[in-house]
C-alpha positions as CSV (number, residue, x, y, z in Angstrom):
1,X,22.4,31.6,9.8
2,X,20.1,31.2,6.8
3,X,18.9,33.3,4.1
4,X,15.0,34.0,4.1
5,X,14.1,34.7,0.4
6,X,9.9,35.6,0.3
7,X,7.4,34.8,-2.5
8,X,4.9,37.6,-2.9
9,X,1.4,37.6,-4.2
10,X,-0.3,40.2,-5.1
11,X,-4.4,40.0,-5.0
12,X,-6.3,42.9,-6.7
13,X,-10.1,43.8,-6.0
14,X,-10.1,45.0,-9.6
15,X,-10.1,41.9,-12.2
16,X,-10.3,44.3,-15.1
17,X,-7.3,45.7,-14.2
18,X,-4.7,43.0,-12.8
19,X,-5.2,38.9,-12.4
20,X,-6.6,37.5,-9.4
21,X,-3.1,36.2,-8.1
22,X,0.3,37.8,-9.4
23,X,3.5,35.9,-8.2
24,X,6.2,39.0,-7.7
25,X,8.8,36.7,-6.6
26,X,9.6,33.5,-5.0
27,X,12.3,31.9,-3.3
28,X,13.3,29.6,-0.4
29,X,15.2,29.5,2.7
30,X,18.5,27.5,3.3
31,X,19.6,27.0,6.3
32,X,23.5,25.9,7.5
33,X,22.0,22.0,8.4
34,X,21.7,22.0,4.9
35,X,17.4,21.5,5.0
36,X,15.4,24.3,3.2
37,X,12.0,25.1,3.4
38,X,9.4,27.0,1.5
39,X,7.8,30.6,2.6
40,X,4.4,31.8,0.7
41,X,3.9,34.9,1.4
42,X,0.4,36.6,-0.1
43,X,-0.2,40.2,0.0
44,X,-3.2,41.3,0.3
45,X,-4.5,45.0,-1.6
46,X,-7.4,47.0,-1.6
47,X,-7.7,49.3,-5.0
48,X,-10.3,51.7,-6.4
49,X,-11.5,51.9,-10.1
50,X,-8.1,53.4,-10.7
51,X,-4.5,52.4,-10.3
52,X,-4.8,54.6,-7.1
53,X,-2.9,53.9,-3.5
54,X,-3.6,50.0,-2.6
55,X,-2.7,48.7,0.6
56,X,0.0,45.8,1.4
57,X,-0.5,43.2,3.7
58,X,2.2,40.9,3.9
59,X,1.2,37.4,5.8
60,X,2.7,33.9,5.7
61,X,0.6,30.9,3.9
62,X,2.8,28.3,5.2
63,X,6.2,27.0,6.2
64,X,6.9,23.1,5.6
65,X,10.0,21.7,6.1
66,X,10.2,18.4,4.3
67,X,12.8,15.5,5.8
68,X,16.2,14.7,4.4
69,X,16.5,12.7,1.7
70,X,19.4,10.3,1.5
71,X,20.5,8.5,-2.1
72,X,21.1,4.9,-1.8
73,X,21.4,2.1,-4.3
74,X,18.3,-0.6,-4.5
75,X,17.1,-2.8,-7.3
76,X,13.7,-1.7,-8.6
77,X,10.2,-3.5,-10.6
78,X,9.0,-1.5,-12.9
79,X,7.3,-3.7,-15.0
80,X,6.8,-7.7,-14.2
81,X,8.6,-10.2,-16.6
82,X,12.0,-12.2,-16.0
83,X,15.4,-11.6,-14.0
84,X,16.0,-8.9,-16.5
85,X,13.6,-6.7,-15.3
86,X,15.4,-6.1,-11.8
87,X,17.0,-2.6,-12.2
88,X,19.7,-1.4,-9.9
89,X,18.9,2.6,-9.3
90,X,19.4,5.6,-6.8
91,X,16.5,5.4,-4.5
92,X,15.6,8.3,-1.8
93,X,15.5,7.3,1.9
94,X,14.5,9.2,4.7
95,X,14.6,9.4,8.5
96,X,12.7,6.8,10.7
97,X,9.4,8.1,11.9
98,X,7.7,7.4,15.2
99,X,7.6,3.4,15.8
100,X,9.9,2.9,12.8
101,X,13.4,2.0,12.3
102,X,16.5,2.4,9.7
103,X,18.7,-0.6,9.0
104,X,21.5,-1.7,6.8
105,X,21.2,-4.7,5.5
106,X,24.0,-6.8,5.5
107,X,22.4,-10.0,3.9
108,X,19.3,-10.8,2.5
109,X,17.2,-14.0,2.1
110,X,16.3,-14.4,-1.2
111,X,13.2,-16.6,-1.7
112,X,10.7,-18.1,-4.3
113,X,8.0,-15.2,-3.5
114,X,10.3,-13.0,-4.9
115,X,9.9,-14.6,-8.2
116,X,6.3,-14.4,-7.9
117,X,6.1,-11.0,-7.2
118,X,8.8,-9.7,-10.1
119,X,6.4,-12.7,-13.0
120,X,3.3,-10.9,-11.8
121,X,1.7,-14.1,-10.7
122,X,1.8,-12.1,-7.0
123,X,0.3,-8.6,-7.8
124,X,2.8,-5.7,-6.1
125,X,0.4,-2.9,-4.4
126,X,2.3,-0.3,-6.6
127,X,5.1,0.0,-9.3
128,X,7.7,0.4,-9.3
129,X,8.7,-2.0,-6.3
130,X,11.7,-3.2,-4.7
131,X,11.5,-6.8,-4.4
132,X,12.9,-8.9,-1.3
133,X,10.6,-9.8,2.0
134,X,13.6,-11.2,4.6
135,X,17.2,-9.7,5.7
136,X,19.0,-9.1,8.4
137,X,21.0,-5.7,9.3
138,X,22.3,-3.2,11.4
139,X,20.0,-0.2,13.2
140,X,21.8,2.8,12.1
141,X,18.7,5.3,13.5
142,X,15.8,5.0,15.1
143,X,12.4,7.1,15.1
144,X,11.4,10.0,17.8
145,X,10.5,8.4,21.0
146,X,11.2,4.8,20.1
147,X,12.3,2.6,23.0
148,X,13.7,-0.8,22.7
149,X,15.5,-0.6,20.0
150,X,18.9,1.4,19.7
151,X,21.3,2.2,17.0
152,X,24.2,-0.8,16.2
153,X,21.4,-3.6,17.1
154,X,21.3,-6.5,14.8
155,X,18.2,-6.7,13.8
156,X,16.4,-9.4,11.2
157,X,12.7,-9.7,9.6
158,X,10.5,-11.6,7.3
159,X,7.7,-11.0,5.5
160,X,6.1,-7.1,5.2
161,X,7.1,-5.1,3.9
162,X,8.5,-5.9,1.3
163,X,12.1,-3.9,-0.2
164,X,14.7,-5.9,1.0
165,X,16.8,-5.7,-2.1
166,X,18.2,-2.3,-1.2
167,X,21.3,-1.1,0.8
168,X,18.8,0.3,3.4
169,X,15.5,0.7,4.3
170,X,12.7,1.9,6.2
171,X,11.3,-0.9,8.7
172,X,8.4,-0.8,11.3
173,X,9.9,-1.5,14.8
174,X,7.1,-3.9,15.6
175,X,8.7,-6.3,12.4
176,X,11.7,-6.8,13.0
177,X,13.3,-9.5,15.8
178,X,16.8,-9.2,17.8
179,X,19.2,-11.9,16.4
180,X,21.2,-13.6,18.9
181,X,24.7,-13.5,18.9
182,X,25.2,-16.7,18.0
183,X,23.3,-16.5,14.8
184,X,25.5,-14.4,12.4
185,X,24.0,-12.5,9.9
186,X,24.2,-14.2,6.9
187,X,22.4,-17.3,9.2
188,X,19.8,-14.9,9.6
189,X,19.2,-13.5,6.8
190,X,18.5,-17.3,5.2
191,X,16.4,-18.6,7.8
192,X,13.9,-16.1,9.4
193,X,11.0,-16.3,6.2
194,X,12.0,-19.9,5.3
195,X,12.3,-21.1,8.7
196,X,9.7,-19.6,10.7
197,X,7.8,-20.9,7.6
198,X,8.9,-24.0,8.3
199,X,7.9,-23.3,11.9
200,X,3.8,-22.3,11.0
201,X,3.6,-25.2,8.6
202,X,4.8,-27.9,11.2
203,X,3.1,-26.1,14.3
204,X,0.1,-24.2,12.8
205,X,-1.5,-25.6,9.8
206,X,-1.1,-29.1,11.1
207,X,1.0,-29.8,14.1
208,X,3.2,-32.8,13.5
209,X,4.0,-34.8,16.3
210,X,4.9,-38.8,16.5
211,X,4.0,-41.1,14.6
212,X,2.9,-39.2,11.6
213,X,3.7,-39.6,8.4
214,X,4.6,-36.3,6.0
215,X,5.7,-35.9,2.3
216,X,7.5,-32.9,1.9
217,X,7.9,-31.8,-1.9
218,X,11.0,-30.0,-2.8
219,X,12.8,-31.2,-0.1
220,X,16.4,-30.0,-1.3
221,X,14.6,-26.5,-0.7
222,X,15.4,-23.9,1.6
223,X,12.0,-24.5,3.7
224,X,11.5,-28.6,2.3
225,X,15.7,-28.7,3.8
226,X,14.4,-27.3,7.1
227,X,10.7,-29.4,7.2
228,X,12.8,-32.5,6.9
229,X,15.6,-31.7,9.7
230,X,12.6,-30.2,12.4
231,X,9.8,-32.9,11.4
232,X,12.5,-35.9,12.2
233,X,12.9,-34.2,15.5
234,X,9.1,-34.4,15.9
235,X,9.5,-37.7,15.3
236,X,7.8,-37.8,12.4
237,X,8.3,-40.6,9.3
238,X,9.5,-38.3,6.5
239,X,9.2,-38.7,3.1
240,X,11.0,-36.2,0.5
241,X,10.5,-35.6,-3.3
242,X,13.7,-34.5,-5.0
243,X,14.9,-33.4,-8.8
244,X,18.8,-35.3,-8.7
245,X,20.2,-37.8,-7.2
246,X,22.6,-35.0,-5.4
247,X,19.6,-33.3,-4.3
248,X,18.4,-37.1,-2.8
249,X,21.5,-37.2,-1.2
250,X,21.0,-33.9,0.7
251,X,17.3,-34.6,1.7
252,X,19.0,-38.0,3.5
253,X,21.2,-35.9,5.2
254,X,18.8,-33.8,6.3
255,X,16.5,-37.0,8.0
256,X,14.3,-37.9,5.2
257,X,13.2,-41.5,5.8
258,X,12.3,-42.0,2.3
259,X,13.4,-39.5,-0.6
260,X,11.9,-40.1,-4.1
261,X,13.7,-38.8,-7.2
262,X,10.1,-38.0,-9.0
263,X,12.3,-38.2,-12.6
264,X,12.9,-41.5,-12.1
265,X,10.0,-42.7,-10.6
266,X,5.8,-42.2,-9.6
267,X,5.9,-40.5,-6.4
268,X,2.2,-41.4,-5.9
269,X,3.2,-45.3,-6.5
270,X,6.2,-45.0,-4.0
271,X,4.4,-43.1,-1.4
272,X,1.4,-45.9,-2.0
273,X,4.3,-48.5,-1.8
274,X,6.1,-46.9,1.4
275,X,2.7,-46.3,3.3
276,X,1.3,-49.5,2.6
277,X,-1.2,-48.2,0.9
278,X,-2.5,-45.8,3.7
279,X,-1.4,-42.7,2.5
280,X,0.4,-40.0,4.6
281,X,-0.8,-37.5,7.3
282,X,-0.2,-34.3,5.3
283,X,1.2,-33.2,2.1
284,X,3.8,-29.8,2.4
285,X,3.9,-29.1,-1.6
286,X,5.7,-25.4,-2.7
287,X,6.1,-27.1,-6.3
288,X,2.4,-26.7,-7.4
289,X,0.5,-27.2,-10.7
290,X,2.7,-30.0,-11.2
291,X,2.2,-31.8,-7.9
292,X,-0.9,-30.7,-7.0
293,X,-3.1,-33.6,-8.0
294,X,-0.7,-36.0,-7.1
295,X,-0.6,-34.8,-3.6
296,X,-4.0,-35.2,-3.1
297,X,-3.4,-39.0,-4.2
298,X,-1.0,-39.6,-1.6
299,X,-3.0,-38.4,1.6
300,X,-5.0,-40.6,4.1
301,X,-8.2,-40.5,5.2
302,X,-8.8,-36.8,6.5
303,X,-5.4,-36.0,6.0
304,X,-4.5,-32.6,5.5
305,X,-3.0,-31.0,2.0
306,X,-0.8,-27.8,2.9
307,X,-0.3,-26.1,-0.3
308,X,2.0,-23.1,0.4
309,X,4.0,-22.4,-3.4
310,X,3.8,-23.0,-6.4
311,X,7.1,-23.0,-8.4
312,X,5.6,-24.7,-11.1
313,X,2.9,-22.5,-12.1
314,X,-0.4,-22.4,-10.6
315,X,-2.5,-25.4,-10.0
316,X,-5.8,-26.5,-12.1
317,X,-9.0,-25.2,-9.6
318,X,-10.1,-28.3,-7.6
319,X,-13.7,-29.0,-6.9
320,X,-15.1,-29.3,-3.6
321,X,-16.3,-32.9,-4.9
322,X,-12.3,-33.9,-5.4
323,X,-11.6,-33.3,-1.4
324,X,-15.0,-35.3,-0.3
325,X,-13.7,-39.5,-1.1
326,X,-11.5,-38.7,1.5
327,X,-12.8,-36.1,3.5
328,X,-9.4,-34.5,2.7
329,X,-8.7,-30.9,4.2
330,X,-7.0,-28.1,2.2
331,X,-5.2,-25.3,3.3
332,X,-3.5,-22.7,1.4
333,X,-1.5,-20.1,4.0
334,X,0.5,-17.3,4.6
335,X,3.3,-16.5,7.2
336,X,1.7,-13.1,7.8
337,X,-1.8,-14.8,9.1
338,X,0.4,-16.5,11.0
339,X,2.7,-13.6,12.8
340,X,-0.2,-11.0,13.1
341,X,0.6,-10.1,16.8
342,X,4.0,-9.3,18.2
343,X,4.1,-11.8,20.5
344,X,3.5,-14.4,17.3
345,X,6.6,-13.1,16.2
346,X,8.4,-13.3,18.4
347,X,7.9,-16.3,20.0
348,X,8.1,-18.4,16.2
349,X,11.3,-16.3,16.2
350,X,12.5,-17.6,19.4
351,X,12.3,-21.3,18.5
352,X,13.5,-21.2,15.4
353,X,16.6,-19.5,16.3
354,X,16.9,-21.7,20.1
355,X,16.6,-25.0,17.4
356,X,19.2,-23.4,15.3
357,X,21.3,-22.7,18.6
358,X,20.8,-26.6,19.6
359,X,21.5,-28.0,16.5
360,X,17.9,-28.7,15.9
361,X,18.5,-27.5,12.7
362,X,20.9,-26.8,10.3
363,X,20.8,-24.4,7.8
364,X,22.5,-24.5,4.8
365,X,23.4,-21.6,3.0
366,X,25.1,-23.3,-0.1
367,X,25.0,-20.1,-2.2
368,X,25.6,-16.5,-1.8
369,X,25.9,-13.9,-4.6
370,X,26.5,-10.3,-4.3
371,X,23.9,-8.1,-4.3
372,X,24.5,-6.9,-7.6
373,X,24.3,-10.3,-9.5
374,X,20.3,-10.8,-7.8
375,X,19.2,-11.1,-11.9
376,X,21.4,-14.1,-12.1
377,X,20.3,-15.6,-8.3
378,X,16.6,-14.8,-10.0
379,X,17.4,-16.8,-12.6
380,X,19.3,-19.8,-11.0
381,X,16.3,-20.2,-8.4
382,X,13.9,-20.1,-11.0
383,X,16.4,-22.8,-13.3
384,X,16.8,-25.6,-10.0
385,X,20.3,-25.1,-10.3
386,X,20.7,-24.4,-6.3
387,X,19.8,-26.4,-2.9
388,X,19.1,-24.7,0.7
389,X,19.2,-21.3,1.3
390,X,20.4,-18.2,-1.0
391,X,21.5,-15.4,0.2
392,X,22.5,-12.0,-0.7
393,X,25.4,-9.4,0.4
394,X,25.2,-5.6,-0.3
């Protein structure tokens, strides 16, 4: 049983005697379930030119019951900049609405796209914002009328909406996929975005088949490692570039047939040598500015340049005439445009999980950090101190 309190507003027909609306008192209703809502009551009055008898009519104007809000911890970015702009704060989270679920994150994937948003290379829709585009967690609540998901389900997502650097988050139910029992939360969080990126790069942008030759930059990185393994399994000749001898060993172990340490040799000249002057069918370039022009030079006639990242900076503008000499194809794809429908999402995730289960893909979770250490993880990723996947643990 709650307490009812009214806000009364006095309306007078004699503006020279009274303000048009005078608030007499206002409070709110509190209920035992901890929710509260405001009642606004209006008093209509009629009056002569003097303070005579007035007629008062009380009626409710509005009743509103806001959803209860819990407080959780999350990283927020109020201004773009270095890792120090990541701020650990209290934020409110409500209950899921129709078509939504609430998820308690168990593992969160760190990706270079998080750095792009934090630094302003990519523009977030609003400030402040919570970064993060990949996570795996347990469903703690489902929106009204939702079927197909239930409390306790282990689910994962990659892409939009951004906001996984948090203890919990609200997600559209049609953006998550069920995680098989054979896949742990850490593995799922490490492979969803990177794995489905590798999937659309190899099966969508350019369909790699036996006999193709490919060049993978950052071959020891999270996506690069998966590209080398998957392309090798598809029958392609894989050439990878890395920065150190240690990373070269990993790339070889991941299936790269040829590995170039770009700090020690010219990767364009080396690719030309490996391919007997023919060039490669496709280049997968996530580095950007430092490698872009060289990547174009590595392509064979009618080759495909797939630019899917820019860890070294935004490439300089390319005139169309630069593509004409060898009739090259250039694309700048995004995962979100390759998993538009629910069927596309489930198909990509299903093929990815199947390749992990069968051993075609070995997931390298080489670094885990407590979620609180996300700024340090960002710094290490940018300084190229990491290999494979990086996972944040709430």
